[in-house]
C-alpha positions in Angstrom: 185.0 129.6 158.2 181.3 128.4 156.5 182.3 129.4 152.5 178.7 127.4 151.3 175.5 128.8 150.5 172.9 129.1 153.3 170.2 127.7 152.7 167.7 131.0 152.7 170.1 131.9 149.5 169.5 129.4 147.9 165.4 129.9 148.5 166.7 133.0 146.6 168.6 131.8 143.7 166.0 129.0 142.8 163.1 132.2 142.8 165.7 133.9 140.7 166.1 130.6 138.6 162.1 131.0 138.4 162.3 133.9 135.9 163.0 133.7 132.5 167.0 134.7 131.6 165.7 135.8 127.4 163.2 138.2 128.3 162.9 141.5 130.1 159.4 141.3 129.5 158.4 138.4 131.8 157.5 138.4 134.9 156.7 135.7 138.0 153.9 135.7 140.4 154.7 133.8 143.0 151.0 132.3 144.7 149.4 132.5 148.3 149.7 128.8 148.8 153.4 128.8 147.5 155.8 127.5 150.3 156.3 129.1 153.2 160.4 129.5 152.1 159.6 130.7 148.4 157.2 133.3 149.4 159.9 134.6 152.2 162.7 134.3 149.5 160.9 137.1 147.3 160.0 138.9 149.7 164.2 139.3 150.6 164.5 139.9 147.3 161.8 142.5 147.4 163.7 144.0 149.5 167.0 144.0 148.6 165.8 145.9 145.0 165.7 143.0 142.5 162.6 142.0 141.7 159.9 144.7 141.9 157.1 143.3 143.3 156.8 140.8 147.2 155.9 138.5 145.7 157.5 138.3 142.3 156.8 141.0 139.5 159.4 141.0 137.6 163.5 141.5 137.6 165.0 145.1 138.4 168.0 145.9 136.9 169.6 144.3 139.2 168.2 140.9 139.0 168.7 140.9 135.6 172.4 140.8 136.2 171.6 138.1 138.4 169.5 136.0 137.1 172.0 136.0 133.7 175.2 134.8 136.2 172.1 132.4 138.0 171.7 130.4 134.8 175.4 130.4 133.8 176.0 128.7 137.2 173.2 126.4 136.6 174.0 124.7 133.5 177.5 124.6 134.3 177.1 122.5 137.5 174.4 120.7 136.0 176.4 119.6 132.3 179.0 117.1 132.4 
């Protein structure tokens, strides 16, 4: 049984981490020249209802919850 994160999930988490966790009014724009994996991750997040646009936009209510958790996990794993 594989219990690790797939590369697709890692890419999605990295896109989520691009959003600021302190402001509900700030969004992001993923440009057409961004890495293909980033563009695809954003599309999947949009399809899942986590972000408002296929190329970023704003976090949905679900997205706000996820960005908080993602920042907590990143912080916990990067501080010793």
